[in-house]
C-alpha positions as CSV (number, residue, x, y, z in Angstrom):
1,X,152.6,158.0,77.1
2,X,154.7,154.9,76.9
3,X,154.2,154.4,80.6
4,X,150.4,154.6,80.3
5,X,150.4,152.1,77.4
6,X,152.6,149.7,79.4
7,X,150.2,150.0,82.4
8,X,147.2,149.4,80.1
9,X,148.8,146.3,78.6
10,X,149.6,145.1,82.1
11,X,146.0,145.4,83.2
12,X,144.8,143.6,80.2
13,X,147.2,140.8,80.9
14,X,146.0,140.5,84.4
15,X,142.4,140.4,83.3
16,X,143.3,137.6,80.9
17,X,145.0,135.7,83.6
18,X,142.0,136.1,85.9
19,X,139.6,135.0,83.2
20,X,141.7,132.0,82.5
21,X,141.8,131.1,86.2
22,X,138.0,131.4,86.5
23,X,137.6,129.1,83.5
24,X,139.4,126.4,85.4
25,X,136.8,126.3,88.2
26,X,133.1,125.5,88.5
27,X,130.2,126.8,90.4
28,X,127.5,124.8,92.3
29,X,124.1,126.1,93.3
30,X,120.9,124.7,94.6
31,X,118.0,125.0,97.0
32,X,116.9,123.6,100.4
33,X,113.2,123.2,101.2
34,X,111.1,121.5,103.9
35,X,108.5,118.8,103.4
36,X,106.0,121.5,102.5
37,X,108.3,122.9,99.8
38,X,109.0,126.0,102.0
39,X,112.5,127.5,102.0
40,X,114.8,126.4,104.8
41,X,116.7,129.5,105.8
42,X,120.3,129.4,107.1
43,X,120.6,125.7,106.4
44,X,124.3,124.7,106.2
45,X,125.6,123.1,103.0
46,X,128.8,121.2,103.5
47,X,130.6,120.4,100.2
48,X,133.4,117.8,100.2
49,X,135.5,117.0,97.1
50,X,135.8,113.3,96.3
51,X,138.5,113.4,93.7
52,X,141.4,112.4,95.8
53,X,142.2,115.8,97.3
54,X,140.9,116.7,100.8
55,X,139.0,120.0,100.0
56,X,135.9,121.3,101.6
57,X,133.6,124.3,101.2
58,X,130.8,125.4,103.5
59,X,127.9,127.8,102.7
60,X,124.4,128.7,103.9
61,X,121.0,129.2,102.3
62,X,119.5,132.6,102.0
63,X,115.9,133.7,102.7
64,X,114.7,131.8,99.6
65,X,116.5,128.7,100.7
66,X,119.0,129.1,97.8
67,X,122.7,128.6,98.1
68,X,125.8,129.0,95.8
69,X,129.4,128.0,95.9
70,X,132.0,129.4,93.4
71,X,135.7,128.5,92.8
72,X,135.2,124.8,92.8
73,X,137.6,122.4,91.1
74,X,135.7,120.3,88.6
75,X,135.0,116.7,89.7
76,X,132.8,114.7,92.0
77,X,131.5,116.2,95.3
78,X,129.4,115.1,98.3
79,X,126.8,117.7,99.4
80,X,125.2,117.6,102.9
81,X,122.5,120.0,103.8
82,X,121.7,120.3,107.5
83,X,119.9,122.4,110.1
84,X,119.0,121.8,113.7
85,X,115.7,120.1,114.0
86,X,115.9,118.5,110.6
87,X,117.2,115.2,109.3
88,X,120.3,116.0,107.1
89,X,120.0,115.5,103.3
90,X,122.8,114.2,101.2
91,X,123.7,114.3,97.5
92,X,126.7,112.0,96.9
93,X,129.2,111.7,94.1
94,X,127.7,114.6,92.1
95,X,129.9,116.0,89.4
96,X,130.6,119.8,89.1
97,X,131.6,121.1,85.6
98,X,133.6,124.1,84.5
99,X,131.9,127.3,83.4
100,X,128.2,127.9,84.0
101,X,126.8,127.0,87.4
102,X,125.9,123.3,87.9
103,X,122.4,122.8,89.5
104,X,122.6,120.4,92.4
105,X,119.5,118.3,93.0
106,X,116.9,119.8,95.4
107,X,117.4,119.1,99.1
108,X,114.0,118.3,100.7
109,X,114.6,118.1,104.5
110,X,112.2,116.4,106.9
111,X,112.0,117.4,110.5
112,X,113.8,114.9,112.8
113,X,110.5,113.8,114.2
114,X,109.0,113.2,110.8
115,X,112.0,111.3,109.6
116,X,111.9,109.1,112.7
117,X,108.3,108.2,112.0
118,X,108.7,107.7,108.3
119,X,108.6,104.1,106.9
120,X,111.9,102.5,107.8
121,X,112.7,105.2,110.3
122,X,113.6,104.4,114.0
123,X,110.1,104.8,115.3
124,X,108.7,102.7,112.5
125,X,111.2,100.0,113.3
126,X,110.4,100.2,117.0
127,X,106.6,99.9,116.4
128,X,107.1,96.8,114.2
129,X,109.4,95.2,116.7
130,X,107.0,96.0,119.6
131,X,104.0,94.6,117.6
132,X,105.9,91.4,116.8
133,X,106.7,91.0,120.6
134,X,103.1,91.6,121.5
135,X,102.0,88.9,119.0
136,X,104.4,86.4,120.6
137,X,103.0,87.3,124.0
138,X,99.4,86.9,122.9
139,X,100.3,83.5,121.4
140,X,101.7,82.5,124.8
141,X,105.2,82.1,123.4
142,X,106.5,83.6,126.6
143,X,110.2,82.8,126.2
144,X,110.3,84.2,122.7
145,X,108.3,87.3,123.8
146,X,110.7,87.9,126.7
147,X,113.7,87.7,124.3
148,X,111.9,90.1,121.8
149,X,111.2,92.7,124.5
150,X,114.7,92.5,125.8
151,X,116.1,92.9,122.3
152,X,114.1,96.1,122.0
153,X,115.4,97.4,125.3
154,X,119.0,97.0,124.1
155,X,118.5,99.9,121.7
156,X,115.4,101.6,123.3
157,X,115.9,101.3,127.0
158,X,113.5,104.1,128.0
159,X,110.2,102.9,126.6
160,X,107.8,102.3,129.5
161,X,105.4,100.2,127.5
162,X,108.2,97.7,126.7
163,X,109.1,97.4,130.4
164,X,105.4,97.0,131.3
165,X,104.8,94.2,128.8
166,X,108.1,92.5,129.7
167,X,106.9,92.6,133.4
168,X,103.7,91.0,132.4
169,X,105.5,88.2,130.6
170,X,107.8,87.6,133.6
171,X,104.8,87.7,136.0
172,X,103.1,85.0,133.9
173,X,106.3,83.0,134.1
174,X,106.3,83.5,137.9
175,X,109.5,85.3,137.7
176,X,108.1,87.7,140.3
177,X,111.3,89.6,141.4
178,X,112.2,90.5,137.8
179,X,108.6,91.3,137.0
180,X,108.4,93.7,139.9
181,X,111.7,95.4,138.7
182,X,110.2,95.9,135.2
183,X,107.0,97.4,136.6
184,X,109.0,99.7,138.8
185,X,111.2,100.7,135.8
186,X,108.0,101.6,133.8
187,X,106.8,103.8,136.7
188,X,110.2,105.4,137.0
189,X,110.1,106.3,133.3
190,X,106.5,107.4,133.5
191,X,105.4,108.4,137.0
192,X,101.8,107.7,137.6
193,X,101.6,105.2,134.8
194,X,98.2,103.6,135.5
195,X,98.8,100.3,133.7
196,X,102.1,99.8,135.5
197,X,100.6,100.6,138.9
198,X,97.7,98.2,138.2
199,X,100.0,95.3,137.2
200,X,102.3,95.9,140.2
201,X,99.3,96.0,142.5
202,X,98.1,92.6,141.1
203,X,101.6,91.2,141.5
204,X,101.7,92.3,145.2
205,X,98.3,90.9,145.7
206,X,99.0,87.5,144.1
207,X,102.2,87.1,146.1
208,X,100.6,88.0,149.5
209,X,102.1,91.4,149.8
210,X,98.7,93.0,150.7
211,X,100.1,96.0,152.5
212,X,102.2,97.0,149.5
213,X,99.2,96.4,147.2
214,X,96.9,98.6,149.4
215,X,99.5,101.4,149.6
216,X,99.9,101.4,145.8
217,X,96.1,101.4,145.3
218,X,95.8,104.5,147.6
219,X,98.7,106.1,145.6
220,X,96.9,105.3,142.4
221,X,93.8,107.2,143.5
222,X,95.9,110.2,144.6
223,X,98.2,110.4,141.6
224,X,95.5,109.9,139.0
225,X,92.3,111.3,140.4
226,X,90.9,112.1,136.9
227,X,92.0,108.9,135.3
228,X,88.9,106.6,135.0
229,X,90.9,103.5,134.5
230,X,92.9,104.2,137.6
231,X,89.8,104.8,139.7
232,X,88.1,101.7,138.2
233,X,91.1,99.5,138.9
234,X,91.2,100.9,142.4
235,X,87.5,100.1,142.9
236,X,88.1,96.5,141.7
237,X,90.9,96.0,144.2
238,X,88.9,97.5,147.1
239,X,85.8,95.4,146.1
240,X,87.8,92.2,146.1
241,X,89.1,93.0,149.5
242,X,85.7,93.6,151.0
243,X,85.9,97.4,151.3
244,X,82.5,98.0,149.8
245,X,82.0,101.7,150.7
246,X,85.5,102.7,149.5
247,X,85.0,100.6,146.3
248,X,81.7,102.5,145.6
249,X,83.5,105.8,146.0
250,X,86.2,104.7,143.5
251,X,83.6,103.5,141.0
252,X,81.8,106.8,141.4
253,X,85.0,108.6,140.6
254,X,85.5,106.4,137.5
255,X,82.0,107.2,136.2
256,X,82.5,110.9,136.9
257,X,85.7,110.9,134.9
258,X,84.2,108.8,132.1
259,X,80.4,108.6,132.1
260,X,80.6,106.0,129.3
261,X,82.6,103.5,131.2
262,X,79.9,100.8,131.4
263,X,81.7,98.3,133.7
264,X,82.2,101.1,136.3
265,X,78.4,101.7,136.4
266,X,77.8,97.9,136.7
267,X,80.1,97.5,139.7
268,X,78.9,100.8,141.3
269,X,75.4,99.3,141.1
270,X,76.6,96.1,142.9
271,X,78.3,98.1,145.6
272,X,75.2,100.3,146.2
273,X,73.1,97.2,146.3
274,X,75.4,95.7,149.0
275,X,75.2,98.9,150.9
276,X,71.4,98.8,150.8
277,X,71.1,101.9,148.5
278,X,68.5,100.4,146.2
279,X,67.5,103.6,144.4
280,X,71.1,104.4,143.7
281,X,71.7,100.8,142.6
282,X,68.7,101.0,140.1
283,X,70.1,104.2,138.6
284,X,73.6,102.7,138.2
285,X,72.4,99.5,136.6
286,X,70.0,101.4,134.3
287,X,72.9,103.6,133.2
288,X,75.0,100.5,132.6
289,X,72.2,98.9,130.4
290,X,71.8,102.2,128.5
291,X,75.4,102.0,127.3
292,X,74.7,98.8,125.3
293,X,77.2,96.6,127.1
294,X,78.4,93.3,125.5
295,X,78.8,91.2,128.6
296,X,75.7,88.9,128.4
297,X,76.1,87.6,131.9
298,X,76.3,91.0,133.5
299,X,73.4,92.4,131.3
300,X,71.2,89.5,132.5
301,X,72.1,90.1,136.1
302,X,71.6,93.9,135.9
303,X,68.2,93.4,134.2
304,X,67.0,90.9,136.8
305,X,68.2,93.0,139.7
306,X,66.5,96.2,138.4
307,X,63.2,94.3,137.8
308,X,63.4,92.8,141.3
309,X,64.2,96.1,143.1
310,X,61.4,97.9,141.3
311,X,58.9,95.3,142.4
312,X,59.7,96.0,146.0
313,X,58.7,99.6,145.7
């Protein structure tokens, strides 16, 4: 009997010790959700003590996005919630108390893409820097525009639009070798990039490299058969080089890809006219005029040509 009583007292003593130990620690709990307030399951929550002792905890959220950590020394902590595909969330210098669980502020995680595009995010900063460079270029402040585009490329080297615009600035400054390199880089980053192919063709043409320009124009038509701008630019090059029949085919391809491309109809009409295809020329010019074009000189020319051709019938 004495033995049983002694054991009972021992158990009570142990319980009291355990209770006292629990009273010296705190508990933290919280929740992790996404931008739509839906639970983020299996998000990792890293908990780092900031009270002078290097102590860490790590836990995960459940199906409800909830998490809890017990056995924490009271004091300030840094909480970091993270999951692949999301931008991490941080609650810093948050104090955990003894006793009842302390509610940590809600973690609301954005996807990495949303965070990048958010105001002040990397994509937002890139857009603003790019727009500022474009404005300098449009104002013909070429040295400043060149410096602005190069500054962007230091942190964002793989943006084809930046290489394209820098190439245009350099071409305007007659820095042809470096302009060519920028256009080539834009094409390397985005194979078949119509604007880069067009600008490179113009550079080759302006520097007397007609064979390279012709080869690139043929490539443009092959790589981008359904791109109306590629076909239109190809038609303009062929027209300027006296290849009327080939130019007509390119303009036909442009109008097939985009029936509302007014200028393609205008130049198709001019090529048909040069080829003696008067009925086709009338149809092309009338289609052009039906699209309410804004080029007054071309409208006047098309109207006059249609009237003259119809008189001949």
